[in-house]
C-alpha positions as CSV (number, residue, x, y, z in Angstrom):
1,X,-2.8,-20.2,-2.4
2,X,-1.9,-18.0,0.6
3,X,-4.5,-14.9,0.6
4,X,-3.0,-11.3,0.7
5,X,-4.5,-8.7,1.3
6,X,-3.5,-4.6,0.6
7,X,-4.5,-1.8,2.6
8,X,-3.3,1.9,2.3
9,X,-3.4,4.0,5.1
10,X,-3.3,7.9,5.4
11,X,-4.3,11.2,5.8
12,X,-7.1,11.0,4.1
13,X,-8.5,7.8,6.1
14,X,-7.5,5.0,3.9
15,X,-8.9,1.9,2.1
16,X,-8.9,-1.6,3.6
17,X,-8.8,-4.3,1.3
18,X,-12.2,-6.9,2.7
19,X,-11.7,-9.3,-0.4
20,X,-7.5,-9.7,-0.2
21,X,-5.8,-11.7,-3.7
22,X,-4.3,-14.9,-3.9
23,X,-0.6,-15.0,-4.9
24,X,1.4,-17.7,-4.9
25,X,3.9,-16.2,-1.6
26,X,4.9,-13.8,-0.2
27,X,7.6,-13.0,-3.2
28,X,4.3,-12.5,-5.3
29,X,2.3,-10.1,-2.6
30,X,6.2,-8.0,-2.7
31,X,5.9,-7.1,-6.4
32,X,2.0,-6.6,-6.1
33,X,2.6,-4.1,-3.3
34,X,5.9,-2.6,-5.3
35,X,3.3,-1.9,-8.5
36,X,0.2,-0.9,-6.3
37,X,2.2,1.9,-5.1
38,X,3.5,3.6,-8.2
39,X,-0.1,3.2,-10.0
40,X,-0.9,5.8,-7.0
41,X,2.1,7.9,-7.0
42,X,1.7,7.8,-11.1
43,X,-2.3,8.5,-10.8
44,X,-2.2,10.8,-7.9
45,X,-2.3,13.9,-10.2
46,X,-1.6,16.6,-7.7
47,X,-4.1,15.4,-4.3
48,X,-0.5,14.1,-2.6
49,X,0.5,17.2,-0.9
50,X,3.2,17.8,1.8
51,X,2.9,16.6,4.7
52,X,1.2,13.4,4.2
53,X,1.5,10.0,3.9
54,X,0.6,7.2,2.7
55,X,0.9,3.7,3.9
56,X,0.4,0.8,1.7
57,X,0.6,-2.1,3.5
58,X,0.7,-6.1,2.2
59,X,-0.5,-8.8,5.3
60,X,-1.2,-12.2,5.0
61,X,-4.3,-14.3,5.4
62,X,-4.4,-14.0,9.1
63,X,-3.6,-10.3,8.2
64,X,0.0,-10.4,9.8
65,X,1.9,-7.1,8.0
66,X,4.6,-8.5,5.9
67,X,5.4,-5.7,4.0
68,X,4.9,-1.8,4.8
69,X,6.0,1.1,2.1
70,X,6.3,4.2,3.0
71,X,5.3,7.5,0.8
72,X,6.0,11.1,2.3
73,X,5.7,13.8,1.2
74,X,7.5,16.8,3.1
75,X,8.2,21.0,2.2
76,X,12.1,21.3,2.6
77,X,12.5,24.7,4.3
């Protein structure tokens, strides 16, 4: 089964997934990425501020980027 990595980049550094996860295919990796992005937003508890960006990225077993989700906040003027 292929291995996928789920890294998160942003203004506070980020988190590199060192373990990865075995999933059946790219579609399953996309579903896991969107689930994880939803959890990230759910758990922010006021920590995400205007001007910040969080970028979850899915890479394959060779660390080739497959999917990127951009989460951005900006203050309307």
